[in-house]
C-alpha positions in Angstrom: 0.0 0.0 0.0 1.3 3.4 -0.8 2.3 5.4 2.3 0.1 8.3 1.4 -3.1 6.3 1.2 -5.1 6.6 4.4 -5.1 3.1 6.0 -8.5 1.7 6.8 -7.2 0.7 10.2 -6.4 4.4 10.8 -10.0 5.3 10.2 -11.3 2.5 12.3 -9.2 3.7 15.2 -11.5 6.6 15.8 -14.5 6.3 13.5 -16.4 9.1 15.3 -14.0 11.9 14.5 -11.6 10.7 11.9 -14.3 9.4 9.5 -16.0 12.7 9.9 -12.8 14.6 9.1 -11.7 12.4 6.1 -15.1 12.7 4.5 -16.9 16.0 3.8 -17.0 17.1 7.4 -20.7 18.0 6.9 -22.2 19.1 3.7 -24.0 22.3 4.6 -22.7 25.8 3.9 -21.3 27.7 6.9 -23.6 30.0 8.9 -26.5 27.7 9.8 -27.5 26.9 13.4 -26.0 23.7 14.9 -28.2 24.0 18.0 -27.6 25.0 21.6 -26.2 23.2 23.8 2.1 21.6 25.9 1.5 24.4 28.1 -0.8 27.1 28.9 -0.9 30.0 26.5 1.3 33.1 27.1 3.5 31.2 29.6 1.5 31.7 32.7 -2.0 32.7 31.7 -3.2 29.2 32.6 -3.8 30.4 36.1 -6.0 33.2 35.1 -9.0 34.0 37.3 -12.6 33.5 36.3 -13.6 35.6 33.3 -16.1 38.4 34.0 -17.6 37.9 30.6 -21.0 36.2 30.5 -21.7 33.3 28.1 -22.5 34.3 24.6 -26.1 33.8 23.4 -26.7 31.0 20.8 -27.1 33.7 18.2 -23.8 35.4 19.2 -22.0 32.1 19.1 -23.3 31.4 15.6 -22.0 34.8 14.5 -18.6 34.2 16.1 -18.2 30.8 14.4 -15.7 30.5 11.6 -17.2 31.3 8.2 -16.0 31.0 4.6 -15.2 34.7 4.4 -12.8 34.3 7.4 -10.3 32.0 5.6 -8.0 32.6 2.7 -7.5 28.9 2.0 -9.8 25.9 1.9 -13.5 25.5 2.6 -15.5 26.0 5.8 -18.7 24.0 6.3 -21.3 23.5 9.0 -21.3 20.1 10.8 -24.7 18.6 10.2 -26.8 17.1 13.0 -26.3 13.6 11.4 -22.6 14.0 11.6 -22.5 15.5 15.1 -21.0 13.3 17.9 -23.0 13.5 21.1 -21.4 13.3 24.6 -23.1 10.0 25.4 -21.4 8.4 22.4 -17.9 9.0 23.8 -16.6 7.2 26.9 -13.1 7.1 28.3 -11.9 3.9 29.9 -10.1 6.0 32.5 -12.2 8.8 34.1 -9.2 11.1 34.4 -8.6 10.9 30.6 -12.2 11.3 29.5 -11.7 15.1 28.9 -9.1 14.3 26.2 -11.4 11.7 24.6 -14.2 14.3 24.4 -11.9 17.0 23.1 -10.5 14.6 20.4 -14.1 13.8 19.3 -15.1 17.5 19.2 -17.6 17.1 22.1 -18.0 20.2 24.3 -16.9 19.5 27.9 -18.9 20.5 31.0 -22.3 22.2 30.6 -22.1 24.9 27.9 -24.8 27.5 27.5 -24.6 27.0 23.8 -22.3 25.2 21.3 -21.7 25.2 17.5 -19.4 23.2 15.3 -17.7 23.9 12.0 -15.2 22.1 9.8 -12.5 23.2 7.6 -10.8 21.4 4.7 -7.5 22.8 3.4 -7.3 23.6 -0.3 -5.3 21.3 -2.5 -1.6 21.9 -2.7 -0.1 22.4 -6.1 2.9 20.2 -7.0 5.9 21.8 -8.7 5.8 22.0 -12.5 8.3 19.1 -12.8 6.7 16.9 -10.2 6.4 13.2 -11.0 3.0 11.5 -11.0 3.8 10.0 -7.6 4.8 13.4 -6.2 1.5 14.9 -7.5 -0.5 12.2 -5.8 1.4 12.8 -2.6 0.6 16.5 -2.8 -3.1 15.7 -3.3 -3.2 13.8 0.0 -1.1 16.3 2.0 -3.9 18.5 3.3 -5.4 19.2 6.7 -9.0 18.7 7.9 -10.1 20.3 11.1 -13.2 20.0 13.3 -13.8 23.3 15.2 -16.1 23.2 18.3 -17.2 26.4 20.1 -18.8 26.2 23.5 -19.7 29.1 25.7 -20.1 29.0 29.5 -21.4 30.9 32.5 -19.9 31.2 36.0 -16.3 30.2 35.2 -17.3 27.1 33.2 -14.8 27.9 30.5 -11.9 28.2 32.9 -13.0 24.8 34.5 -12.8 23.2 31.1 -9.2 24.3 30.5 -8.3 23.2 34.0 -9.7 19.7 33.4 -8.0 19.4 30.0 -4.7 20.5 31.3 -4.9 18.0 34.2 -5.9 15.2 31.9 -3.0 16.0 29.5 -0.6 15.8 32.4 -2.1 12.6 33.9 -2.6 10.8 30.6 0.7 11.5 28.8 1.3 7.8 28.6 -1.8 7.2 26.6 -5.4 6.1 27.1 -8.3 4.2 25.5 -11.9 5.2 24.8 -14.9 4.3 22.7 -16.5 6.7 20.2 -19.8 5.8 18.5 -19.3 2.2 19.7 -15.8 2.0 18.2 -12.8 1.3 20.4 -9.9 3.8 20.1 -6.4 3.9 21.6 -4.1 6.8 22.1 -0.5 5.7 22.6 0.8 9.0 24.0 -0.2 12.6 24.5 2.6 15.2 23.9 1.9 18.8 24.9 3.4 21.4 22.6 3.5 25.1 22.0 0.1 26.7 22.6 -1.6 28.6 19.9 -1.6 32.4 20.1 -4.5 34.8 20.6 -6.1 32.8 23.4 -6.4 33.7 27.1 -5.5 30.0 27.9 -4.7 27.1 25.7 -3.5 23.5 25.8 -2.0 22.1 22.6 -1.5 18.4 22.2 -0.4 15.8 19.7 -2.3 12.6 20.3 -0.7 9.5 18.8 -3.5 7.2 17.7 -3.1 3.5 17.2 -4.8 1.7 14.3 -6.1 -1.9 14.2 -2.8 -3.2 12.8 -0.7 -1.2 15.3 0.2 1.6 12.9 0.5 5.0 14.7 -0.4 8.4 13.4 -0.7 11.9 14.9 -3.9 13.9 15.6 -3.5 17.5 16.7 -5.9 18.7 19.4 -5.8 22.3 20.8 -8.3 23.4 23.5 -8.3 27.2 23.9 -10.3 29.8 25.9 -11.2 33.3 24.9 -13.2 34.9 27.6 -16.2 32.7 28.4 -15.9 30.6 25.2 -13.8 27.5 24.6 -12.7 26.7 21.0 -11.4 23.2 20.4 -9.6 22.3 17.2 -9.2 18.6 16.2 -6.9 18.3 13.1 -6.0 15.4 10.9 -3.6 15.4 8.0 -4.5 12.8 5.3 -1.0 12.1 4.4 0.1 11.7 8.0 -2.7 9.3 8.7 -1.1 7.1 6.1 2.6 7.6 6.8 2.5 8.3 10.6 4.7 11.3 10.1 4.1 14.4 12.2 2.6 17.6 10.7 2.3 21.2 11.8 -0.9 22.5 13.4 -2.6 24.9 11.0 -2.5 28.1 13.0 -4.1 30.1 10.2 -7.4 28.5 11.3 -7.0 29.0 15.1 -5.9 32.5 14.5 -9.0 33.3 12.3 -11.4 31.6 14.8 -10.0 33.2 17.9 -9.9 36.6 16.2 -13.6 36.4 15.8 -14.1 35.7 19.5 -12.6 39.1 20.3 
């Protein structure tokens, strides 16, 4: 099998989120209603006090969600209700690691006042003019897909989410297991990295997933807070899902989304 082809075992490892990312990530245009519902950023803001900002309304959260006009590259779509993963469909084998399982699957943690989801698919990369057929095929697979979950909270709920995720990332660095949509999934390790900018707090992680045949590949998960709202980014690179090689987190998307949150 060519290394750039996404392995079926890779998809089976986390059907709930990876199958969603590898396919269309929802077919609707952006802007519709989805319904209600490392290290800390800036080297020390992880201990910030409770935000004085109230939760956004559902309408305000919809307005704040990433839209096609906000990106220079790729396509933003709304996650349809059929593709949405509910909290009761994700269960961590270890309670202390469950916040990471929920974040990886794009499920809002805690009790948000409202939540929306969007997806982003990177535009195709153009191979060089003298690229071989194999190199052109590699370039076609080398693109990112992201699931973006926004959840807004009252009474310090957003800060509590970041605290839970940070504690889970520390406690579960050696890996964990969970089920999503009835499918078993295994994370071999959780490595924290440099937090994304523009956030009041952030935890950036590379989760190494294990496929059915033991192949490992990276999934990037960043959980960020801006005021009373938490934005979670789950990112898969199609080529990396096949080769297992690391890839950079697409900060252009987190920058665009966090900028809309103020």
